[in-house]
C-alpha positions in Angstrom: 0.0 0.0 0.0 1.2 3.5 -0.9 0.3 6.4 1.4 0.1 9.9 -0.1 1.1 12.6 2.4 1.0 15.6 0.1 -1.9 17.3 -1.9 -2.2 16.1 -5.4 -1.9 19.1 -7.9 -1.6 17.3 -11.2 -1.1 13.9 -12.8 0.3 12.4 -16.0 -0.1 9.0 -17.6 3.0 7.0 -17.9 3.6 5.4 -21.3 6.1 2.9 -22.4 9.1 4.2 -24.4 9.0 3.2 -28.1 11.4 0.4 -28.9 12.9 2.2 -31.9 13.0 5.9 -32.5 13.0 6.9 -36.2 16.2 9.0 -36.8 15.7 12.4 -38.4 17.4 12.4 -41.8 20.3 14.7 -42.4 20.7 16.4 -45.7 24.1 17.6 -46.5 24.7 20.4 -49.0 26.3 19.5 -52.2 29.8 20.4 -52.3 30.1 20.8 -48.6 30.4 24.6 -48.9 28.1 27.6 -48.5 26.6 27.1 -52.0 25.4 23.9 -53.7 27.6 22.5 -56.4 26.4 23.4 -59.9 25.6 20.3 -62.0 25.8 21.1 -65.7 23.6 18.9 -67.8 25.6 19.6 -70.9 29.2 20.3 -71.9 30.5 23.7 -70.9 30.9 26.0 -73.7 33.4 28.8 -73.7 32.6 32.0 -75.4 34.3 32.1 -78.9 36.3 35.2 -79.9 33.8 36.0 -82.7 30.0 35.5 -82.6 27.6 36.1 -85.3 24.4 38.0 -84.5 21.7 40.6 -85.4 20.8 44.0 -84.1 17.1 45.2 -83.9 16.0 48.7 -83.3 13.1 49.4 -81.0 11.5 52.9 -81.1 8.5 53.3 -78.8 6.2 56.3 -78.7 6.7 56.5 -74.9 10.4 57.3 -75.1 12.4 59.8 -76.9 15.3 57.5 -77.3 15.4 54.2 -79.3 16.7 51.0 -77.9 19.0 48.7 -79.9 18.8 45.0 -79.1 21.7 42.7 -80.2 21.4 38.9 -80.0 24.6 37.0 -80.6 24.6 33.4 -81.7 27.1 30.5 -81.3 27.5 28.2 -84.2 27.6 24.5 -83.3 29.2 21.9 -85.5 30.3 24.5 -87.9 31.1 23.2 -91.3 29.2 20.0 -90.9 25.7 18.9 -92.0 24.6 19.3 -88.3 25.5 22.9 -88.1 23.1 24.9 -86.0 22.9 28.4 -84.6 21.8 28.9 -81.0 21.4 32.2 -79.0 24.3 32.8 -76.7 23.9 36.4 -75.3 21.9 39.5 -75.6 22.7 43.2 -75.2 20.2 46.2 -74.9 21.6 49.7 -75.5 19.8 52.9 -75.0 20.5 56.6 -74.1 17.5 56.5 -71.8 18.9 55.9 -68.3 15.5 55.6 -66.7 15.5 52.0 -67.8 19.2 51.3 -67.0 18.6 49.0 -63.9 16.2 46.6 -65.4 17.9 46.6 -68.7 21.2 45.3 -67.1 19.3 42.8 -65.0 17.3 41.6 -68.0 20.2 41.1 -70.3 22.2 39.2 -67.7 19.3 36.8 -67.0 18.3 36.2 -70.6 22.1 35.6 -71.5 22.4 33.2 -68.7 19.3 31.3 -69.9 20.7 31.3 -73.5 24.0 29.8 -72.2 22.4 27.1 -70.2 21.0 25.7 -73.5 18.0 23.6 -73.9 14.6 24.9 -75.0 14.8 28.6 -74.5 11.7 29.4 -76.4 9.7 29.7 -73.1 11.3 33.1 -72.8 9.2 34.4 -75.6 5.9 33.7 -73.8 7.2 34.9 -70.5 8.3 38.3 -71.9 5.2 38.8 -74.1 3.0 38.4 -71.0 4.4 41.4 -69.1 2.0 44.4 -69.0 2.8 48.0 -68.2 0.4 49.2 -65.4 0.5 52.5 -67.0 -0.9 51.1 -70.2 0.8 50.0 -73.4 1.1 51.7 -76.7 0.3 51.3 -80.5 3.0 50.5 -83.0 3.1 51.8 -86.5 0.6 49.6 -88.4 -2.0 49.2 -85.7 -0.3 46.6 -83.4 -0.9 47.0 -79.7 2.1 46.4 -77.5 1.2 45.9 -73.8 4.9 47.0 -72.6 8.4 47.5 -73.7 9.3 44.1 -72.2 6.6 42.5 -74.4 8.2 44.0 -77.4 11.5 42.6 -76.5 9.7 39.3 -76.3 8.6 39.7 -80.0 12.1 40.6 -81.0 13.5 37.5 -79.3 10.8 35.4 -81.0 11.6 37.0 -84.3 15.3 36.1 -83.9 14.6 32.5 -82.8 12.4 32.1 -86.0 15.1 33.5 -88.1 17.8 31.0 -86.9 15.4 28.1 -87.1 15.0 27.5 -83.4 11.1 28.2 -83.6 8.7 27.7 -86.2 6.9 30.5 -87.8 3.3 30.9 -86.4 0.8 30.1 -89.1 -2.9 30.0 -89.2 -4.9 26.9 -89.8 -7.1 26.6 -93.2 -10.3 27.6 -91.3 -8.8 30.8 -90.0 -7.3 31.6 -93.4 -10.6 31.0 -95.1 -12.4 33.3 -92.5 -9.8 36.0 -93.0 -10.1 35.8 -96.7 -14.0 36.1 -96.5 -13.8 39.2 -94.2 -11.2 40.7 -96.4 -13.4 40.4 -99.5 -16.4 41.8 -97.6 -14.3 44.8 -96.5 -12.9 45.6 -99.9 -16.4 45.3 -101.3 -17.8 47.8 -98.8 -14.8 50.0 -99.3 -15.4 49.9 -103.0 -18.9 51.1 -102.5 -17.7 54.0 -100.3 -15.0 55.0 -102.8 -17.7 55.2 -105.4 -19.7 57.7 -103.4 -16.6 59.4 -102.3 -15.5 60.2 -105.9 -19.1 61.3 -106.8 -19.1 64.7 -108.6 -22.5 65.6 -107.1 -23.0 67.4 -103.7 -22.1 65.5 -100.6 -25.2 64.0 -99.0 -27.1 63.4 -102.3 -29.6 60.5 -102.3 -29.9 57.6 -104.9 -32.2 58.5 -107.8 -34.8 55.8 -108.3 -34.9 56.5 -112.1 -31.2 56.7 -113.1 -29.7 54.9 -110.0 -27.3 57.9 -109.4 -26.5 59.5 -106.1 -27.5 63.0 -107.3 -30.9 63.7 -105.7 -30.9 66.8 -103.6 -33.4 69.3 -102.3 -33.8 72.1 -104.8 -36.4 74.8 -104.6 -38.4 72.9 -102.0 -38.5 69.7 -104.1 -36.3 66.6 -104.3 -34.6 66.9 -107.8 -32.1 64.6 -109.5 -29.1 66.5 -110.8 -28.3 63.8 -113.3 -31.5 63.0 -115.1 -33.7 65.9 -114.0 -36.3 63.7 -112.4 -38.2 65.6 -109.8 -41.0 64.7 -107.3 -42.8 67.9 -108.2 -43.0 67.1 -111.8 
């Protein structure tokens, strides 16, 4: 028998200790240093002394200065049937210092992605999806551009298509047929408007039911055709 001499202020249920405790796994950092070791999935390519490339001019209505985008390519398997051009680096130059910080950051990031290799076409969609909160602008020809970054995306797309890394976007037969139909309707309507625009009779003249000429005007209080002389007043 156990005699309790003090006041009970709390209790706890004693449970048996587990037979085996699961040890917490320890993850070691690759390389053993402060940074993980970079594992390259392809052979490391050093920058050649000479690269071939193209320069594109970007002139937006929201900036007084133009930007010049240069994309340099590295030629793989040069001189063989497997010769290919792949983008290697990009440079963006402008006199407008308002964009200097993001221009430097963007060129370094895009160049790093180019040098990593693989499928770099995803950059096009990512850049084209950037919208300016202040609103975009219209290019010459009536094409809306949501931001300067988006226009850079279109330039990268144009270059990748030129070197054969991306296929040129094309419409399916149904879309082509619809566009041809709408174009024919527009040209027909425009032809009719041009016929009235070149009319030698006063502007606003109505169509004459007798001679089918847009020459009917109000004259001396009566609708009279200036072409055939037909009048409602006789």
